C-alpha positions in Angstrom: -6.9 21.8 31.0 -3.5 22.7 29.5 -0.1 21.2 30.2 0.7 24.3 32.3 -2.5 23.8 34.3 -1.7 20.1 35.0 2.0 20.8 35.7 1.2 23.6 38.2 -1.3 21.3 40.0 0.5 18.0 40.3 4.3 18.7 39.9 6.4 19.5 42.9 9.4 20.9 41.1 11.6 17.9 41.8 10.6 16.0 38.6 13.0 15.8 35.7 11.6 16.9 32.4 8.1 17.3 33.8 6.7 19.2 30.9 8.0 16.9 28.2 7.0 13.8 30.2 3.4 15.1 30.6 3.3 16.0 26.9 4.3 12.5 25.9 1.8 11.0 28.4 -1.1 13.1 27.0 -0.2 12.3 23.4 -0.4 8.6 24.2 -3.7 9.1 26.1 -5.1 10.9 23.1 -3.9 8.1 20.8 -6.1 5.6 22.8 -9.1 7.9 23.2 -8.9 8.7 26.9 -8.3 12.5 26.3 -9.0 14.7 23.3 -6.5 17.4 22.3 -7.7 20.7 20.8 -5.3 23.5 19.7 -6.3 26.9 21.0 -4.9 30.3 20.0 -2.7 31.5 22.9 -2.4 35.0 21.5 1.4 34.8 20.9 2.3 35.7 17.3 5.2 33.3 17.0 3.3 30.4 18.7 1.4 27.5 17.1 -1.0 27.8 20.0 -1.6 25.7 23.1 -3.2 22.3 23.5 -6.3 22.0 25.6 -6.9 18.5 26.8 -10.4 17.2 27.7 -11.2 13.8 29.3 -13.5 11.9 27.0 -13.2 8.4 28.6 -13.2 8.1 32.4 -11.2 5.0 33.2 -11.4 5.2 36.9 -9.5 6.6 39.9 -6.1 5.3 39.0 -4.2 7.0 36.2 -3.4 5.1 33.0 0.3 4.0 32.7 2.2 4.5 29.4 4.6 1.7 29.1 8.0 1.9 27.3 6.7 0.0 24.3 3.9 2.6 23.9 1.1 0.5 25.3 -1.4 2.3 27.6 -2.3 0.2 30.6 -5.4 0.9 32.7 -4.7 -0.3 36.3 -8.5 0.1 37.0 -9.5 -2.7 34.6 -6.1 -4.5 34.4 -6.2 -4.1 30.6 -4.3 -2.5 27.8 -6.3 0.2 26.1 -6.0 -0.3 22.4 -5.3 2.6 20.0 -8.2 4.3 18.2 -8.7 3.3 14.6 -9.5 5.7 11.8 -13.2 5.7 12.7 -12.4 6.8 16.2 -13.1 3.4 17.9 -10.7 1.4 19.9 -9.2 -1.4 17.8 -9.1 -4.9 19.1 -6.1 -5.4 21.3 -3.3 -7.8 20.4 -2.1 -7.2 24.0 -4.9 -9.0 25.8 -2.9 -10.8 28.5 -5.7 -13.1 29.8 -4.9 -15.9 27.3 -1.1 -15.6 28.1 -1.7 -15.8 31.9 -4.3 -18.4 32.0 -7.3 -16.0 32.1 -6.1 -14.0 35.1 -5.6 -10.9 33.1 -2.3 -10.2 34.9 0.7 -8.5 33.3 
């Protein structure tokens, strides 16, 4: 799926900056390994191509939330998804909230 595919499927036209917001959201989801971005040739001579996004980690029915500080929160597991390390694995999270909130895992 491309940003245009997603935008035409979920946006109503009332959103402000829908394309740039979706782009930032997908960049953060790629950073934590939920989606993978692949650049494809779009046939336009002056273009760098289009990004094709593929889901590589199904986190559940509720969409991940990108917080203002850059953390990606998974409402399905009530956890922060840590960024991928250089080996492509999720690094241990410093944002585990269970110790802060007495083991409840709340935010």
